[in-house]
N, CA, C and O atoms as a DFTB+ gen file, in Angstrom:
844 C
 N C O
     1  1     136.867     110.068      76.076
     2  2     136.117     110.947      76.973
     3  2     136.312     112.401      76.541
     4  3     137.422     112.813      76.204
     5  1     135.237     113.162      76.555
     6  2     135.291     114.567      76.166
     7  2     135.135     115.449      77.407
     8  3     134.468     115.079      78.374
     9  1     135.769     116.623      77.353
    10  2     135.752     117.520      78.493
    11  2     135.285     118.919      78.084
    12  3     135.393     119.329      76.929
    13  1     134.757     119.635      79.092
    14  2     134.474     121.055      78.928
    15  2     135.332     121.786      79.952
    16  3     135.558     121.282      81.052
    17  1     135.815     122.988      79.589
    18  2     136.771     123.696      80.425
    19  2     136.232     125.062      80.879
    20  3     135.475     125.727      80.172
    21  1     136.651     125.444      82.073
    22  2     136.343     126.768      82.631
    23  2     134.836     127.029      82.719
    24  3     134.219     127.597      81.818
    25  1     134.287     126.593      83.830
    26  2     132.837     126.622      84.021
    27  2     132.529     126.997      85.472
    28  3     133.179     126.507      86.395
    29  1     131.548     127.856      85.665
    30  2     131.089     128.186      87.016
    31  2     129.845     127.372      87.343
    32  3     128.925     127.286      86.530
    33  1     129.813     126.770      88.537
    34  2     128.640     126.004      88.964
    35  2     128.200     126.469      90.342
    36  3     128.991     127.003      91.121
    37  1     126.932     126.257      90.624
    38  2     126.335     126.603      91.915
    39  2     125.634     125.351      92.424
    40  3     124.428     125.182      92.242
    41  1     126.402     124.479      93.060
    42  2     125.888     123.171      93.458
    43  2     124.976     123.265      94.671
    44  3     125.321     123.867      95.688
    45  1     123.800     122.653      94.538
    46  2     122.803     122.671      95.609
    47  2     121.855     121.503      95.349
    48  3     121.802     120.969      94.241
    49  1     121.106     121.113      96.384
    50  2     120.083     120.094      96.157
    51  2     119.050     120.603      95.162
    52  3     118.476     119.836      94.388
    53  1     118.824     121.931      95.200
    54  2     117.938     122.576      94.234
    55  2     118.789     123.213      93.145
    56  3     119.721     123.961      93.439
    57  1     118.471     122.919      91.895
    58  2     119.230     123.514      90.787
    59  2     118.605     124.861      90.432
    60  3     117.664     124.932      89.641
    61  1     119.143     125.930      91.029
    62  2     118.596     127.261      90.825
    63  2     118.910     127.771      89.428
    64  3     119.985     127.515      88.886
    65  1     117.961     128.494      88.853
    66  2     118.224     129.159      87.585
    67  2     119.325     130.198      87.790
    68  3     119.478     130.746      88.882
    69  1     120.087     130.460      86.735
    70  2     121.243     131.348      86.873
    71  2     120.863     132.729      87.407
    72  3     121.655     133.356      88.112
    73  1     119.662     133.210      87.081
    74  2     119.271     134.536      87.536
    75  2     118.841     134.557      89.002
    76  3     118.527     135.615      89.546
    77  1     118.827     133.378      89.642
    78  2     118.513     133.312      91.070
    79  2     119.739     132.960      91.913
    80  3     119.632     132.756      93.123
    81  1     120.888     132.890      91.275
    82  2     122.100     132.661      92.058
    83  2     122.292     133.831      93.012
    84  3     121.998     134.976      92.669
    85  1     122.780     133.542      94.196
    86  2     122.926     134.548      95.236
    87  2     124.393     134.682      95.630
    88  3     125.154     133.718      95.551
    89  1     124.780     135.872      96.050
    90  2     126.178     136.101      96.446
    91  2     126.572     135.248      97.647
    92  3     127.761     135.035      97.886
    93  1     125.595     134.760      98.403
    94  2     125.883     133.899      99.555
    95  2     126.133     132.456      99.132
    96  3     126.619     131.658      99.934
    97  1     125.812     132.109      97.896
    98  2     125.995     130.741      97.420
    99  2     127.480     130.414      97.260
   100  3     128.327     131.301      97.149
   101  1     127.757     129.136      97.252
   102  2     129.126     128.686      96.998
   103  2     129.294     128.461      95.489
   104  3     129.049     127.370      94.975
   105  1     129.712     129.514      94.804
   106  2     129.938     129.420      93.366
   107  2     131.322     128.798      93.159
   108  3     132.332     129.333      93.619
   109  1     131.349     127.674      92.467
   110  2     132.595     126.915      92.328
   111  2     133.127     127.021      90.904
   112  3     132.385     126.786      89.950
   113  1     134.407     127.373      90.747
   114  2     135.009     127.413      89.406
   115  2     135.563     126.039      89.010
   116  3     136.476     125.512      89.646
   117  1     134.999     125.489      87.968
   118  2     135.450     124.190      87.465
   119  2     136.493     124.424      86.371
   120  3     136.265     125.194      85.438
   121  1     137.627     123.757      86.494
   122  2     138.682     123.868      85.483
   123  2     138.466     122.885      84.342
   124  3     138.748     123.193      83.184
   125  1     137.958     121.688      84.679
   126  2     137.814     120.628      83.671
   127  2     136.769     119.633      84.149
   128  3     136.815     119.183      85.294
   129  1     135.819     119.284      83.270
   130  2     134.744     118.365      83.660
   131  2     134.330     117.513      82.461
   132  3     134.249     118.025      81.345
   133  1     134.068     116.224      82.673
   134  2     133.591     115.378      81.558
   135  2     132.225     115.846      81.070
   136  3     131.341     116.149      81.872
   137  1     132.058     115.902      79.750
   138  2     130.776     116.276      79.158
   139  2     130.193     115.086      78.419
   140  3     130.897     114.386      77.691
   141  1     128.892     114.861      78.615
   142  2     128.207     113.707      78.026
   143  2     126.942     114.186      77.331
   144  3     126.157     114.936      77.912
   145  1     126.748     113.763      76.110
   146  2     125.503     114.073      75.400
   147  2     124.512     112.937      75.617
   148  3     124.842     111.768      75.418
   149  1     123.292     113.288      76.027
   150  2     122.264     112.282      76.236
   151  2     120.981     112.707      75.519
   152  3     120.852     113.853      75.086
   153  1     120.043     111.780      75.400
   154  2     118.764     112.083      74.760
   155  2     117.947     113.031      75.646
   156  3     118.101     113.058      76.867
   157  1     117.081     113.802      74.995
   158  2     116.271     114.774      75.722
   159  2     115.380     114.092      76.764
   160  3     115.232     114.604      77.873
   161  1     114.786     112.947      76.423
   162  2     113.914     112.264      77.384
   163  2     114.701     111.747      78.586
   164  3     114.179     111.692      79.699
   165  1     115.975     111.362      78.356
   166  2     116.820     110.929      79.467
   167  2     117.213     112.121      80.339
   168  3     117.275     112.015      81.564
   169  1     117.474     113.250      79.692
   170  2     117.795     114.465      80.444
   171  2     116.638     114.843      81.356
   172  3     116.844     115.139      82.533
   173  1     115.431     114.834      80.823
   174  2     114.256     115.219      81.605
   175  2     114.039     114.276      82.782
   176  3     113.586     114.698      83.846
   177  1     114.362     113.002      82.591
   178  2     114.219     112.022      83.672
   179  2     115.213     112.334      84.796
   180  3     114.847     112.326      85.971
   181  1     116.458     112.605      84.433
   182  2     117.478     112.916      85.433
   183  2     117.184     114.249      86.103
   184  3     117.397     114.407      87.305
   185  1     116.695     115.208      85.325
   186  2     116.376     116.530      85.853
   187  2     115.193     116.469      86.827
   188  3     115.134     117.238      87.786
   189  1     114.265     115.565      86.581
   190  2     113.006     115.538      87.321
   191  2     113.010     114.624      88.539
   192  3     112.101     114.695      89.366
   193  1     114.030     113.758      88.661
   194  2     114.023     112.774      89.748
   195  2     115.335     112.758      90.523
   196  3     116.416     112.908      89.955
   197  1     115.211     112.574      91.833
   198  2     116.363     112.163      92.618
   199  2     116.676     110.738      92.190
   200  3     115.767     109.959      91.902
   201  1     117.961     110.394      92.147
   202  2     118.263     109.058      91.671
   203  2     119.723     108.688      91.792
   204  3     120.524     109.368      92.433
   205  1     120.028     107.588      91.151
   206  2     121.364     107.008      91.276
   207  2     121.813     106.474      89.919
   208  3     121.055     105.814      89.209
   209  1     123.065     106.776      89.578
   210  2     123.667     106.263      88.353
   211  2     124.421     104.983      88.682
   212  3     125.071     104.886      89.723
   213  1     124.332     104.023      87.808
   214  2     124.955     102.722      88.046
   215  2     126.430     102.888      88.401
   216  3     127.185     103.529      87.670
   217  1     126.829     102.307      89.523
   218  2     128.174     102.501      90.058
   219  2     129.255     102.024      89.093
   220  3     130.271     102.697      88.922
   221  1     129.050     100.888      88.473
   222  2     130.054     100.337      87.555
   223  2     130.244     101.264      86.353
   224  3     131.371     101.493      85.912
   225  1     129.130     101.799      85.821
   226  2     129.200     102.713      84.684
   227  2     129.951     103.991      85.060
   228  3     130.699     104.544      84.254
   229  1     129.743     104.449      86.289
   230  2     130.303     105.716      86.729
   231  2     131.817     105.667      86.920
   232  3     132.468     106.712      86.929
   233  1     132.383     104.483      87.070
   234  2     133.810     104.366      87.351
   235  2     134.672     105.093      86.325
   236  3     135.732     105.621      86.663
   237  1     134.224     105.121      85.084
   238  2     134.973     105.803      84.021
   239  2     135.125     107.288      84.313
   240  3     136.112     107.906      83.913
   241  1     134.142     107.865      85.014
   242  2     134.106     109.315      85.223
   243  2     134.486     109.737      86.637
   244  3     134.497     110.927      86.952
   245  1     134.798     108.763      87.488
   246  2     135.114     109.087      88.874
   247  2     136.410     109.885      88.982
   248  3     137.421     109.558      88.360
   249  1     136.346     110.938      89.789
   250  2     137.510     111.775      90.094
   251  2     138.164     112.361      88.843
   252  3     139.382     112.535      88.802
   253  1     137.369     112.661      87.835
   254  2     137.916     113.239      86.605
   255  2     137.696     114.754      86.523
   256  3     138.254     115.416      85.648
   257  1     136.895     115.295      87.425
   258  2     136.613     116.732      87.409
   259  2     137.633     117.473      88.268
   260  3     137.944     117.060      89.386
   261  1     138.142     118.564      87.730
   262  2     139.137     119.369      88.443
   263  2     138.530     120.718      88.807
   264  3     138.053     121.454      87.943
   265  1     138.556     121.028      90.101
   266  2     138.119     122.330      90.595
   267  2     139.341     123.217      90.738
   268  3     140.362     122.784      91.273
   269  1     139.252     124.441      90.271
   270  2     140.381     125.362      90.373
   271  2     140.781     125.561      91.832
   272  3     139.943     125.851      92.685
   273  1     142.078     125.400      92.104
   274  2     142.587     125.595      93.452
   275  2     142.415     124.400      94.362
   276  3     142.804     124.455      95.529
   277  1     141.839     123.315      93.858
   278  2     141.606     122.115      94.665
   279  2     142.615     121.047      94.248
   280  3     142.722     120.723      93.065
   281  1     143.350     120.503      95.209
   282  2     144.386     119.518      94.877
   283  2     143.789     118.143      94.605
   284  3     144.442     117.296      93.996
   285  1     142.560     117.913      95.049
   286  2     141.925     116.613      94.852
   287  2     140.813     116.714      93.808
   288  3     139.979     117.618      93.867
   289  1     140.805     115.791      92.861
   290  2     139.741     115.750      91.863
   291  2     138.444     115.241      92.504
   292  3     138.473     114.539      93.515
   293  1     137.315     115.603      91.902
   294  2     136.010     115.194      92.418
   295  2     135.221     114.511      91.309
   296  3     135.619     114.522      90.144
   297  1     134.096     113.919      91.693
   298  2     133.269     113.225      90.713
   299  2     132.059     114.067      90.345
   300  3     131.099     114.180      91.108
   301  1     132.129     114.654      89.160
   302  2     131.025     115.410      88.584
   303  2     130.959     115.088      87.102
   304  3     131.968     114.740      86.489
   305  1     129.770     115.205      86.531
   306  2     129.627     115.094      85.085
   307  2     128.735     116.220      84.594
   308  3     127.851     116.694      85.308
   309  1     128.980     116.630      83.383
   310  2     128.193     117.662      82.722
   311  2     127.372     116.982      81.639
   312  3     127.931     116.444      80.683
   313  1     126.040     117.002      81.781
   314  2     125.186     116.344      80.794
   315  2     124.472     117.397      79.944
   316  3     124.093     118.460      80.433
   317  1     124.301     117.074      78.663
   318  2     123.615     117.987      77.753
   319  2     122.785     117.186      76.762
   320  3     123.204     116.134      76.279
   321  1     121.603     117.707      76.473
   322  2     120.743     117.095      75.454
   323  2     120.821     117.873      74.143
   324  3     120.080     117.588      73.203
   325  1     121.712     118.849      74.084
   326  2     121.873     119.852      73.024
   327  2     120.825     120.961      73.150
   328  3     120.901     121.974      72.454
   329  1     119.843     120.765      74.044
   330  2     118.834     121.797      74.315
   331  2     118.974     122.329      75.741
   332  3     118.760     123.512      76.004
   333  1     119.336     121.431      76.647
   334  2     119.479     121.772      78.064
   335  2     120.729     121.115      78.626
   336  3     121.165     120.067      78.150
   337  1     121.304     121.754      79.656
   338  2     122.516     121.224      80.275
   339  2     122.392     121.265      81.796
   340  3     121.631     122.057      82.351
   341  1     123.153     120.399      82.453
   342  2     123.104     120.298      83.914
   343  2     124.396     119.658      84.400
   344  3     124.917     118.734      83.775
   345  1     124.910     120.159      85.527
   346  2     126.060     119.532      86.175
   347  2     125.570     118.714      87.353
   348  3     124.748     119.177      88.144
   349  1     126.081     117.492      87.466
   350  2     125.713     116.596      88.557
   351  2     126.945     116.299      89.403
   352  3     128.006     115.972      88.872
   353  1     126.800     116.415      90.719
   354  2     127.829     115.967      91.651
   355  2     127.382     114.627      92.210
   356  3     126.240     114.479      92.646
   357  1     128.289     113.642      92.196
   358  2     127.893     112.275      92.523
   359  2     128.726     111.676      93.643
   360  3     129.921     111.942      93.762
   361  1     128.070     110.859      94.463
   362  2     128.772     110.079      95.479
   363  2     129.428     108.879      94.807
   364  3     129.164     108.590      93.640
   365  1     130.281     108.186      95.550
   366  2     130.994     107.040      94.973
   367  2     130.049     105.941      94.520
   368  3     130.370     105.184      93.603
   369  1     128.862     105.842      95.167
   370  2     127.910     104.796      94.788
   371  2     126.991     105.230      93.640
   372  3     126.084     104.495      93.248
   373  1     127.237     106.440      93.106
   374  2     126.457     106.907      91.965
   375  2     125.253     107.756      92.309
   376  3     124.569     108.247      91.412
   377  1     124.980     107.939      93.592
   378  2     123.831     108.761      93.968
   379  2     124.118     110.231      93.678
   380  3     125.204     110.733      93.966
   381  1     123.132     110.910      93.107
   382  2     123.279     112.330      92.816
   383  2     123.162     113.119      94.118
   384  3     122.144     113.049      94.807
   385  1     124.218     113.872      94.448
   386  2     124.252     114.642      95.693
   387  2     123.702     116.045      95.462
   388  3     122.823     116.515      96.185
   389  1     124.241     116.700      94.439
   390  2     123.865     118.075      94.135
   391  2     123.775     118.269      92.625
   392  3     124.266     117.455      91.842
   393  1     123.127     119.378      92.237
   394  2     122.948     119.712      90.830
   395  2     123.249     121.190      90.647
   396  3     123.182     121.972      91.595
   397  1     123.577     121.559      89.425
   398  2     123.748     122.974      89.116
   399  2     123.310     123.255      87.691
   400  3     123.740     122.591      86.747
   401  1     122.440     124.255      87.551
   402  2     122.195     124.802      86.232
   403  2     123.353     125.739      85.911
   404  3     124.250     125.918      86.734
   405  1     123.340     126.328      84.737
   406  2     124.515     127.044      84.263
   407  2     124.194     128.461      83.838
   408  3     123.044     128.803      83.563
   409  1     125.232     129.276      83.792
   410  2     125.080     130.610      83.238
   411  2     124.705     130.480      81.767
   412  3     125.132     129.541      81.095
   413  1     123.914     131.412      81.272
   414  2     123.337     131.278      79.942
   415  2     124.398     131.154      78.857
   416  3     124.223     130.380      77.916
   417  1     125.498     131.902      78.965
   418  2     126.560     131.821      77.961
   419  2     127.211     130.451      77.958
   420  3     127.473     129.881      76.899
   421  1     127.475     129.919      79.164
   422  2     128.053     128.576      79.266
   423  2     127.115     127.531      78.676
   424  3     127.549     126.651      77.934
   425  1     125.828     127.630      79.008
   426  2     124.877     126.634      78.517
   427  2     124.791     126.647      76.995
   428  3     124.729     125.590      76.368
   429  1     124.788     127.820      76.406
   430  2     124.745     127.911      74.944
   431  2     125.975     127.246      74.317
   432  3     125.861     126.514      73.333
   433  1     127.143     127.508      74.894
   434  2     128.382     126.919      74.372
   435  2     128.394     125.403      74.544
   436  3     128.826     124.666      73.658
   437  1     127.911     124.954      75.699
   438  2     127.889     123.512      75.984
   439  2     126.934     122.786      75.046
   440  3     127.271     121.734      74.503
   441  1     125.750     123.343      74.858
   442  2     124.777     122.700      73.974
   443  2     125.281     122.649      72.538
   444  3     125.018     121.690      71.812
   445  1     125.999     123.680      72.137
   446  2     126.569     123.679      70.785
   447  2     127.652     122.615      70.653
   448  3     127.721     121.910      69.646
   449  1     128.497     122.505      71.674
   450  2     129.531     121.480      71.670
   451  2     128.920     120.084      71.659
   452  3     129.426     119.183      70.991
   453  1     127.835     119.912      72.401
   454  2     127.197     118.588      72.507
   455  2     126.689     118.082      71.170
   456  3     126.597     116.871      70.966
   457  1     126.358     118.979      70.260
   458  2     125.867     118.545      68.938
   459  2     126.941     117.786      68.168
   460  3     126.626     117.053      67.230
   461  1     128.212     117.953      68.554
   462  2     129.319     117.265      67.864
   463  2     129.649     115.927      68.513
   464  3     130.504     115.192      68.019
   465  1     128.977     115.605      69.617
   466  2     129.285     114.388      70.357
   467  2     128.278     113.281      70.074
   468  3     127.152     113.541      69.649
   469  1     128.686     112.084      70.309
   470  2     127.806     110.921      70.164
   471  2     126.946     110.782      71.420
   472  3     127.434     110.958      72.537
   473  1     125.670     110.466      71.231
   474  2     124.778     110.266      72.376
   475  2     125.199     109.042      73.179
   476  3     125.547     108.001      72.621
   477  1     125.159     109.191      74.499
   478  2     125.491     108.104      75.414
   479  2     124.301     107.867      76.336
   480  3     123.657     108.813      76.790
   481  1     124.022     106.619      76.603
   482  2     122.928     106.274      77.511
   483  2     123.480     106.122      78.929
   484  3     124.428     105.372      79.159
   485  1     122.877     106.839      79.870
   486  2     123.300     106.762      81.272
   487  2     122.344     105.849      82.032
   488  3     121.140     106.106      82.061
   489  1     122.863     104.783      82.651
   490  2     121.993     103.891      83.444
   491  2     121.574     104.567      84.741
   492  3     122.324     104.585      85.717
   493  1     120.375     105.119      84.737
   494  2     119.898     105.946      85.846
   495  2     118.681     105.308      86.488
   496  3     117.725     104.943      85.804
   497  1     118.724     105.175      87.812
   498  2     117.605     104.612      88.571
   499  2     116.877     105.722      89.300
   500  3     117.470     106.423      90.121
   501  1     115.593     105.890      89.007
   502  2     114.785     106.908      89.677
   503  2     114.503     106.489      91.120
   504  3     114.210     105.325      91.397
   505  1     114.595     107.456      92.033
   506  2     114.278     107.201      93.437
   507  2     113.019     107.957      93.852
   508  3     112.068     107.360      94.357
   509  1     113.017     109.263      93.640
   510  2     111.868     110.075      94.052
   511  2     111.787     111.306      93.173
   512  3     112.806     111.919      92.856
   513  1     110.570     111.670      92.778
   514  2     110.396     112.849      91.940
   515  2     110.730     114.114      92.730
   516  3     110.379     114.243      93.903
   517  1     111.404     115.028      92.070
   518  2     111.789     116.281      92.705
   519  2     110.619     117.253      92.670
   520  3     109.996     117.456      91.628
   521  1     110.332     117.846      93.810
   522  2     109.275     118.852      93.871
   523  2     109.820     120.177      93.374
   524  3     110.773     120.711      93.941
   525  1     109.228     120.704      92.331
   526  2     109.669     121.977      91.761
   527  2     108.848     123.116      92.343
   528  3     107.618     123.098      92.309
   529  1     109.542     124.092      92.868
   530  2     108.866     125.253      93.431
   531  2     108.310     126.128      92.317
   532  3     108.925     126.267      91.260
   533  1     107.152     126.710      92.559
   534  2     106.514     127.567      91.566
   535  2     106.833     129.043      91.779
   536  3     106.436     129.898      90.988
   537  1     107.556     129.326      92.858
   538  2     107.881     130.713      93.156
   539  2     109.386     130.936      93.082
   540  3     110.172     129.992      93.165
   541  1     109.772     132.191      92.925
   542  2     111.171     132.527      92.872
   543  2     111.827     132.271      94.218
   544  3     111.165     132.195      95.254
   545  1     113.139     132.141      94.173
   546  2     113.910     131.840      95.376
   547  2     113.731     132.896      96.454
   548  3     113.565     132.549      97.624
   549  1     113.759     134.172      96.095
   550  2     113.601     135.234      97.078
   551  2     112.257     135.134      97.789
   552  3     112.165     135.347      98.997
   553  1     111.219     134.807      97.025
   554  2     109.890     134.671      97.617
   555  2     109.867     133.540      98.646
   556  3     109.298     133.693      99.726
   557  1     110.478     132.422      98.314
   558  2     110.510     131.281      99.226
   559  2     111.298     131.611     100.488
   560  3     110.897     131.238     101.590
   561  1     112.422     132.312     100.325
   562  2     113.249     132.655     101.470
   563  2     112.530     133.636     102.395
   564  3     112.620     133.519     103.617
   565  1     111.817     134.601     101.815
   566  2     111.114     135.582     102.648
   567  2     109.927     134.946     103.360
   568  3     109.650     135.270     104.515
   569  1     109.236     134.057     102.688
   570  2     108.138     133.355     103.354
   571  2     108.665     132.503     104.517
   572  3     108.045     132.435     105.579
   573  1     109.801     131.866     104.303
   574  2     110.383     131.037     105.354
   575  2     110.823     131.881     106.546
   576  3     110.690     131.454     107.693
   577  1     111.347     133.080     106.276
   578  2     111.747     133.967     107.367
   579  2     110.541     134.344     108.223
   580  3     110.632     134.386     109.450
   581  1     109.414     134.616     107.573
   582  2     108.203     134.959     108.331
   583  2     107.740     133.771     109.167
   584  3     107.326     133.944     110.314
   585  1     107.805     132.573     108.604
   586  2     107.407     131.380     109.351
   587  2     108.261     131.209     110.609
   588  3     107.748     130.880     111.679
   589  1     109.577     131.438     110.464
   590  2     110.478     131.328     111.618
   591  2     110.119     132.365     112.682
   592  3     110.114     132.063     113.875
   593  1     109.818     133.593     112.239
   594  2     109.443     134.658     113.174
   595  2     108.134     134.317     113.886
   596  3     108.012     134.537     115.092
   597  1     107.163     133.787     113.160
   598  2     105.883     133.417     113.773
   599  2     106.068     132.320     114.810
   600  3     105.436     132.342     115.866
   601  1     106.932     131.367     114.508
   602  2     107.216     130.291     115.458
   603  2     107.846     130.855     116.728
   604  3     107.509     130.433     117.834
   605  1     108.776     131.823     116.561
   606  2     109.428     132.451     117.710
   607  2     108.425     133.241     118.557
   608  3     108.441     133.175     119.786
   609  1     107.556     133.985     117.876
   610  2     106.551     134.775     118.601
   611  2     105.606     133.886     119.395
   612  3     105.197     134.230     120.504
   613  1     105.264     132.744     118.819
   614  2     104.371     131.819     119.520
   615  2     105.060     131.207     120.727
   616  3     104.464     131.101     121.798
   617  1     106.324     130.799     120.557
   618  2     107.059     130.184     121.657
   619  2     107.251     131.165     122.812
   620  3     107.196     130.775     123.978
   621  1     107.476     132.439     122.486
   622  2     107.701     133.461     123.512
   623  2     106.408     134.148     123.948
   624  3     106.407     135.011     124.825
   625  1     105.298     133.737     123.306
   626  2     103.993     134.329     123.593
   627  2     104.042     135.854     123.489
   628  3     103.495     136.574     124.325
   629  1     104.706     136.314     122.450
   630  2     104.887     137.751     122.236
   631  2     103.687     138.299     121.462
   632  3     103.731     138.449     120.241
   633  1     102.617     138.593     122.201
   634  2     101.373     139.046     121.576
   635  2     101.525     140.439     120.978
   636  3     100.988     140.716     119.905
   637  1     102.250     141.313     121.662
   638  2     102.342     142.700     121.207
   639  2     103.037     142.814     119.842
   640  3     102.563     143.530     118.960
   641  1     104.153     142.110     119.677
   642  2     104.853     142.194     118.390
   643  2     104.042     141.524     117.293
   644  3     103.988     142.016     116.166
   645  1     103.413     140.405     117.621
   646  2     102.595     139.708     116.640
   647  2     101.427     140.594     116.212
   648  3     101.084     140.649     115.031
   649  1     100.816     141.291     117.181
   650  2      99.686     142.173     116.867
   651  2     100.125     143.335     115.978
   652  3      99.382     143.782     115.104
   653  1     101.353     143.816     116.220
   654  2     101.890     144.908     115.407
   655  2     102.073     144.455     113.955
   656  3     101.653     145.148     113.029
   657  1     102.706     143.284     113.757
   658  2     102.906     142.762     112.409
   659  2     101.570     142.447     111.734
   660  3     101.385     142.675     110.539
   661  1     100.657     141.922     112.528
   662  2      99.340     141.569     112.000
   663  2      98.611     142.819     111.496
   664  3      97.988     142.799     110.435
   665  1      98.698     143.898     112.266
   666  2      98.024     145.136     111.862
   667  2      98.663     145.700     110.592
   668  3      97.960     146.174     109.700
   669  1      99.993     145.649     110.513
   670  2     100.680     146.149     109.321
   671  2     100.350     145.286     108.106
   672  3     100.357     145.774     106.975
   673  1     100.066     144.023     108.335
   674  2      99.777     143.091     107.243
   675  2      98.332     143.220     106.773
   676  3      98.065     143.334     105.576
   677  1      97.400     143.201     107.733
   678  2      95.980     143.124     107.374
   679  2      95.174     144.383     107.699
   680  3      94.016     144.496     107.296
   681  1      95.782     145.337     108.431
   682  2      95.065     146.558     108.783
   683  2      93.965     146.342     109.799
   684  3      92.999     147.103     109.842
   685  1      94.101     145.305     110.624
   686  2      93.086     144.989     111.625
   687  2      93.736     144.797     112.994
   688  3      94.865     144.315     113.086
   689  1      93.034     145.167     114.038
   690  2      93.504     144.946     115.400
   691  2      93.088     143.551     115.855
   692  3      91.939     143.150     115.670
   693  1      94.015     142.820     116.445
   694  2      93.723     141.464     116.911
   695  2      94.632     141.172     118.104
   696  3      95.771     141.637     118.138
   697  1      94.151     140.421     119.063
   698  2      94.944     140.093     120.251
   699  2      95.041     138.590     120.517
   700  3      95.762     138.156     121.416
   701  1      94.316     137.809     119.735
   702  2      94.368     136.354     119.900
   703  2      95.604     135.831     119.154
   704  3      95.633     135.811     117.923
   705  1      96.610     135.413     119.906
   706  2      97.892     135.013     119.313
   707  2      97.738     133.858     118.330
   708  3      98.263     133.912     117.218
   709  1      97.018     132.813     118.738
   710  2      96.859     131.645     117.872
   711  2      96.137     132.013     116.573
   712  3      96.504     131.545     115.496
   713  1      95.124     132.843     116.687
   714  2      94.367     133.262     115.508
   715  2      95.246     134.067     114.553
   716  3      95.207     133.857     113.341
   717  1      96.039     134.989     115.103
   718  2      96.918     135.804     114.270
   719  2      97.931     134.939     113.521
   720  3      98.152     135.113     112.323
   721  1      98.533     134.015     114.243
   722  2      99.555     133.172     113.625
   723  2      98.942     132.279     112.556
   724  3      99.528     132.120     111.485
   725  1      97.790     131.699     112.816
   726  2      97.137     130.835     111.842
   727  2      96.743     131.621     110.589
   728  3      96.893     131.129     109.471
   729  1      96.241     132.838     110.782
   730  2      95.864     133.683     109.641
   731  2      97.087     134.009     108.789
   732  3      97.019     133.984     107.560
   733  1      98.196     134.313     109.441
   734  2      99.429     134.630     108.721
   735  2      99.953     133.416     107.954
   736  3     100.396     133.544     106.812
   737  1      99.903     132.255     108.573
   738  2     100.379     131.041     107.907
   739  2      99.526     130.707     106.681
   740  3     100.046     130.260     105.658
   741  1      98.235     130.924     106.790
   742  2      97.355     130.685     105.647
   743  2      97.653     131.675     104.524
   744  3      97.589     131.319     103.348
   745  1      97.977     132.909     104.882
   746  2      98.296     133.937     103.889
   747  2      99.585     133.591     103.139
   748  3      99.733     133.909     101.960
   749  1     100.515     132.934     103.841
   750  2     101.783     132.556     103.217
   751  2     101.621     131.458     102.172
   752  3     102.514     131.242     101.353
   753  1     100.495     130.769     102.197
   754  2     100.223     129.742     101.192
   755  2      99.805     130.351      99.854
   756  3      99.812     129.681      98.822
   757  1      99.446     131.617      99.894
   758  2      99.039     132.316      98.675
   759  2     100.271     132.793      97.918
   760  3     101.372     132.781      98.468
   761  1     100.105     133.215      96.658
   762  2     101.247     133.716      95.882
   763  2     101.939     134.885      96.565
   764  3     101.313     135.666      97.283
   765  1     103.224     134.988      96.331
   766  2     104.049     136.050      96.903
   767  2     103.515     137.420      96.511
   768  3     103.039     137.620      95.393
   769  1     103.600     138.364      97.451
   770  2     103.099     139.716      97.201
   771  2     104.055     140.739      97.801
   772  3     104.922     140.396      98.605
   773  1     103.891     141.986      97.405
   774  2     104.708     143.069      97.945
   775  2     104.510     143.200      99.447
   776  3     105.443     143.561     100.164
   777  1     103.308     142.910      99.931
   778  2     103.024     143.006     101.360
   779  2     103.914     142.053     102.159
   780  3     104.368     142.398     103.249
   781  1     104.161     140.866     101.626
   782  2     105.046     139.913     102.304
   783  2     106.444     140.502     102.422
   784  3     107.086     140.380     103.465
   785  1     106.913     141.134     101.365
   786  2     108.230     141.770     101.398
   787  2     108.271     142.881     102.455
   788  3     109.273     143.046     103.151
   789  1     107.195     143.626     102.564
   790  2     107.126     144.702     103.557
   791  2     107.179     144.145     104.985
   792  3     107.839     144.715     105.854
   793  1     106.483     143.034     105.220
   794  2     106.493     142.411     106.550
   795  2     107.892     141.906     106.890
   796  3     108.347     142.043     108.025
   797  1     108.564     141.328     105.915
   798  2     109.946     140.861     106.126
   799  2     110.848     142.037     106.483
   800  3     111.693     141.923     107.371
   801  1     110.676     143.146     105.809
   802  2     111.475     144.344     106.107
   803  2     111.244     144.816     107.531
   804  3     112.190     145.218     108.209
   805  1     109.994     144.775     108.000
   806  2     109.681     145.162     109.373
   807  2     110.331     144.218     110.384
   808  3     110.844     144.650     111.416
   809  1     110.299     142.920     110.066
   810  2     110.914     141.935     110.967
   811  2     112.412     142.184     111.074
   812  3     112.969     142.190     112.171
   813  1     113.057     142.388     109.943
   814  2     114.504     142.641     109.947
   815  2     114.832     143.928     110.692
   816  3     115.805     143.989     111.443
   817  1     114.017     144.952     110.480
   818  2     114.235     146.232     111.143
   819  2     114.106     146.097     112.653
   820  3     114.842     146.738     113.402
   821  1     113.171     145.263     113.101
   822  2     112.956     145.082     114.547
   823  2     114.181     144.504     115.241
   824  3     114.439     144.809     116.405
   825  1     114.944     143.665     114.524
   826  2     116.138     143.090     115.107
   827  2     117.320     144.040     115.025
   828  3     118.181     144.040     115.905
   829  1     117.367     144.843     113.982
   830  2     118.441     145.834     113.868
   831  2     118.343     146.869     114.972
   832  3     119.359     147.348     115.476
   833  1     117.106     147.218     115.352
   834  2     116.912     148.224     116.386
   835  2     117.391     147.773     117.751
   836  3     117.618     148.588     118.644
   837  1     117.546     146.447     117.905
   838  2     118.013     145.936     119.198
   839  2     119.525     146.063     119.329
   840  3     120.063     146.036     120.436
   841  1     120.202     146.199     118.208
   842  2     121.670     146.225     118.224
   843  2     122.199     147.578     118.720
   844  3     123.412     147.775     118.798
């Protein structure tokens, strides 16, 4: 078994690109993790699908990963096709729980190391294709914040605040709450824009003013 040492991971159901890691994320320092070289087509299959690795095969790698400062070992593997790399966190039955992409320097080093290793086939069962977002993480988070605010305004029937946000967004006066909310939700389906960021700033400011 081969290992890679001293690695930072950002485990999540979504494997965020390194440039989208956030200070609020749980960045975990790995001291030691098994590294496996696999074929590129196998990597793409694992990267693209939720799934499960054969439990019997996984026994070799169970509890072999060491997290710095953690007294108990965990089950993770580092896979590389020599072109791309990914860390997988696994349940005892082999189901993939979380994934992490890597910092660019780590990925380059891992892919280079993988060229010296023998390819191994991982018995992987596809469950469901992963939906890949087409927008950056910040855009998705800001759109979601607006959706939450719209839901709150509708529940509280807060026409005045909704009309204020609507005017700042579209430059039009409107008093029909349902119409305003529906128009805003349809706008959120479009690509992210600076105007969306401005609306989020107004929403955040409105809550700060209450403090």
